[in-house]
C-alpha positions in Angstrom: 0.0 0.1 0.0 1.0 3.7 -0.6 0.4 6.3 1.8 0.9 10.1 2.0 2.0 11.3 5.5 1.6 14.8 6.0 3.5 16.5 8.8 5.7 13.3 8.5 8.9 15.3 9.6 7.5 16.0 13.0 7.3 14.1 16.2 4.4 11.8 15.8 4.3 11.6 12.0 7.7 10.6 11.9 7.2 7.6 14.2 4.0 6.8 12.4 5.9 6.8 8.8 8.5 4.5 10.3 6.2 1.9 11.3 4.3 2.1 8.0 7.6 1.4 6.4 8.3 -1.4 8.7 5.0 -2.9 7.9 6.3 -2.8 4.1 4.1 0.1 2.9 5.5 2.7 0.5 5.6 6.0 2.2 5.8 9.6 1.1 6.2 12.6 3.7 4.8 16.0 2.9 5.8 18.7 5.1 6.9 22.4 5.1 9.4 22.0 7.9 8.0 25.1 9.7 8.1 22.9 12.7 9.5 19.4 11.6 12.8 18.6 10.9 14.4 17.1 7.9 16.4 14.5 10.1 12.8 13.3 11.2 11.9 11.9 7.8 12.6 8.2 8.0 15.2 6.6 5.5 13.0 4.9 3.0 10.4 7.5 2.7 9.9 9.9 0.0 10.2 13.5 0.9 8.5 16.5 -0.4 9.1 19.7 1.0 5.7 21.7 0.6 2.4 22.6 2.1 -0.7 20.7 2.5 -2.6 23.5 0.9 -0.7 22.4 -2.3 -1.3 18.7 -1.9 -3.4 18.4 -5.1 0.3 18.7 -6.8 1.5 15.6 -5.5 -1.8 13.5 -4.7 -2.7 11.1 -7.5 -4.7 7.6 -7.7 -1.7 5.5 -6.9 -2.2 6.6 -3.1 -4.1 4.4 -1.0 -4.7 6.8 1.6 -3.5 9.9 3.6 -2.4 10.0 7.4 -2.5 13.7 8.3 -0.7 15.3 11.1 0.3 18.6 9.6 -1.0 21.0 12.2 0.3 23.7 14.6 -0.3 22.4 18.1 0.9 24.9 20.5 -2.1 25.8 22.9 -0.7 28.9 24.4 0.2 30.2 21.0 -3.2 29.5 19.6 -4.7 31.9 22.2 -2.7 34.9 20.9 -2.6 33.8 17.3 -5.8 32.2 16.6 -5.6 33.2 12.8 -2.5 31.0 12.3 -4.4 28.1 13.7 -7.4 28.6 11.7 -5.6 29.3 8.4 -3.4 26.2 8.6 -5.2 23.5 10.7 -8.7 24.3 9.4 -7.8 25.8 5.7 -5.0 23.5 5.2 -7.1 20.4 6.0 -10.1 21.7 3.8 -7.6 21.8 1.1 -6.1 18.3 1.5 -9.7 16.9 1.7 -10.5 18.5 -1.7 -7.2 17.4 -3.1 -8.2 13.7 -1.9 -11.6 13.9 -3.5 -10.3 15.2 -6.8 -7.5 12.3 -6.7 -10.0 9.7 -5.8 -7.9 9.0 -2.7 -10.7 7.7 -0.2 -9.0 6.8 3.0 -7.9 9.0 5.8 -6.6 8.9 9.4 -6.4 12.1 11.2 -4.4 13.3 14.1 -7.2 14.6 16.3 -6.4 15.6 20.2 -8.0 15.4 23.5 -8.1 19.3 23.6 -11.4 19.1 21.7 -13.0 18.1 25.0 -11.9 21.0 26.8 -13.0 20.9 30.8 -14.3 17.4 31.3 -17.3 16.7 33.4 -15.8 13.2 34.4 -13.0 10.9 33.7 -12.0 8.8 32.1 -13.2 10.8 29.1 -15.3 8.9 26.5 -15.7 9.9 22.8 -19.4 10.8 23.8 -18.2 13.6 26.4 -19.2 17.1 25.3 -16.7 18.9 23.1 -16.0 22.3 24.6 -12.5 23.2 23.6 -10.9 26.0 25.6 -8.4 27.0 22.9 -8.4 28.0 19.3 -6.1 24.8 18.9 -8.5 22.3 20.3 -11.3 24.4 18.5 -9.3 24.2 15.2 -9.0 20.2 15.6 -12.7 19.9 16.4 -13.7 21.9 13.3 -11.7 19.2 11.2 -13.4 16.5 12.8 -16.8 18.0 11.7 -15.5 18.9 8.4 -14.3 15.0 8.0 -17.7 13.9 9.0 -19.5 15.6 6.4 -17.1 14.5 3.7 -17.5 10.7 4.9 -21.3 11.2 4.8 -21.4 13.3 1.5 -18.5 11.7 -0.6 -17.8 8.3 1.1 -14.6 9.1 2.8 -13.4 6.1 4.8 -12.0 8.1 7.9 -10.7 7.5 11.5 -10.0 10.5 13.8 -7.6 9.5 16.6 -7.9 11.8 19.6 -4.6 11.8 21.5 -3.9 12.3 25.2 -0.2 13.0 26.2 1.9 11.3 23.9 5.5 11.0 25.4 8.6 8.6 24.7 10.5 8.0 21.6 11.0 5.4 19.0 14.7 4.7 17.9 15.9 7.7 16.1 12.6 9.4 16.3 11.5 11.7 19.3 10.4 15.1 20.4 12.2 18.0 18.9 9.7 20.8 19.5 11.2 24.4 19.5 10.0 25.9 21.7 9.6 22.8 24.0 6.1 22.7 25.8 5.7 19.1 26.8 6.5 18.2 30.4 8.6 15.0 30.0 11.1 16.5 27.6 11.2 19.7 29.7 12.0 17.9 33.0 14.7 16.0 31.0 16.3 19.3 30.0 16.7 20.0 33.7 18.4 16.5 34.1 20.7 17.7 31.1 21.6 21.0 32.9 19.9 23.0 30.0 17.3 24.3 32.3 17.9 25.3 36.1 14.4 24.0 37.2 10.9 22.7 36.3 8.0 24.8 36.8 4.9 23.1 38.5 2.2 25.2 37.5 -0.2 24.8 40.6 0.1 22.3 43.5 -3.4 22.9 45.1 -5.5 21.0 42.5 -7.8 18.5 44.0 -5.4 15.6 43.2 -3.5 13.3 45.5 -0.3 15.6 45.6 -2.0 18.5 44.5 -0.5 18.6 41.1 -2.4 17.9 37.6 -3.0 14.4 36.3 -2.5 13.4 32.9 -2.6 10.4 30.6 0.5 9.5 29.2 0.7 7.3 25.9 3.9 5.8 24.2 4.5 7.4 21.0 5.0 3.5 19.5 1.9 2.5 21.0 0.2 5.7 19.1 1.9 4.8 16.0 0.4 1.3 16.1 -3.2 2.5 16.6 -2.6 4.5 13.3 -1.8 1.4 11.3 -4.9 -0.1 12.7 -7.0 2.6 11.9 -6.0 2.6 8.2 -7.3 -1.0 8.2 -10.3 -0.5 9.9 -11.3 2.8 8.1 -15.0 2.3 6.2 -16.3 4.0 3.5 -18.9 6.7 4.3 -18.2 6.3 8.0 -16.2 8.5 10.3 -14.9 6.9 13.3 -13.5 8.8 16.5 -11.4 7.1 18.8 -9.6 8.1 22.1 -6.0 7.1 22.5 -4.7 7.1 26.1 -3.8 4.2 28.7 -6.5 5.1 30.9 -4.0 5.6 33.6 -3.1 8.9 35.0 0.1 10.3 36.5 0.6 13.6 38.4 3.2 16.2 37.4 4.9 15.4 40.5 5.0 11.6 39.9 6.5 12.5 36.2 9.2 14.7 37.9 10.2 11.6 40.5 10.2 9.2 37.8 12.7 11.4 35.8 14.7 11.6 38.9 14.9 7.7 39.3 15.4 7.1 35.5 18.2 9.8 35.1 19.8 9.8 38.5 20.0 13.6 38.4 18.2 15.8 40.8 15.3 17.9 39.4 14.7 21.1 41.3 10.9 22.4 41.1 9.7 25.8 41.4 6.1 26.0 42.1 4.2 28.6 39.9 0.7 30.0 39.4 -1.9 27.6 37.9 -2.1 28.3 34.1 -5.7 29.1 32.8 -7.7 26.3 31.4 -5.7 23.5 32.9 -8.0 20.9 34.3 -7.0 19.0 37.2 -7.5 15.6 35.5 -7.2 14.4 31.9 -7.3 10.6 31.5 -8.7 8.8 28.6 -11.4 5.9 28.0 -9.7 4.2 25.3 -12.6 1.4 25.0 -13.9 2.7 21.4 -10.2 1.9 20.1 -9.9 -1.5 21.9 -13.2 -2.5 20.4 -13.4 -0.9 16.8 -9.4 -1.1 16.1 -8.4 -4.0 18.3 -5.8 -1.7 19.7 -4.0 -2.5 22.9 -1.2 -0.3 24.4 1.6 -2.4 25.8 4.2 0.4 26.9 2.0 1.9 29.7 4.9 1.9 32.1 5.9 5.6 33.0 9.6 4.6 33.8 9.8 3.0 30.3 8.4 6.0 28.4 10.8 8.4 30.3 13.7 6.1 29.8 13.0 6.0 25.9 12.7 9.8 25.8 15.8 10.3 27.9 17.9 8.2 25.4 16.6 10.3 22.6 17.3 13.5 24.4 21.0 12.3 25.0 21.4 11.2 21.4 20.2 14.8 20.2 22.6 16.5 22.6 25.5 14.3 21.3 24.6 15.4 17.6 25.1 19.1 18.7 
């Protein structure tokens, strides 16, 4: 099978592209490198440096499907630059769907997000939970989900949206290289590397066991395997939405302590005020992914996730 992977030079896209190659598929990565890295494109994948708005230049009937990761994903930035997120995430996705329709490519797996839910009424969060995003980023992803539903019903698209919770870890040579970095585990690892003096803990007075926010961490390799299953499960005329998470939560302080144990480095903490829009607990119900995709995450151990991320972080430092 032949697949176009948009945003395949980014963190999740590169790991999924590598998994597709290992499964024997032909892969073309389309990325404008605005946030991705050329080094993230797996060997064996064809690479096009270009924008998803121009996907019609390269999509043709030889492709069996598209896996779509090309999006801006910084929640904070989306609040101050919402137009950037509507333009790229929504406008770009609309152009991609039009290119797929024109080329007769009728299978799509979309990288969605738990940010579509906003402040949850209860946890674990099922797909039936109300969608009330608290940022333009989450709203842009939800808009694309609605767009895909319409495309499936009107034009027979076979589509699966995967709503990620907190993706972490690394897979061989592929891991997080965000600039600026905003994810907790790589930020704490930067402290262990001496690249950051301390880690900020945003709020220690939440109604949780240790007062810090609780999040559901999923290993990026487990996430990638869900995408391969989703490609097979996609059904013409249907848009399936699945949460991806472990169903277990770890607090900010548990993550910090795990990094201390894995790296052997002290990690100074600085308590800072809560950030607006940070729910106390975000944990997924992944029952739909298990039932509909046959997906079972096997790397749920936080220490293992941190160890993979630590190995990758050290390898990047050695490169420089």
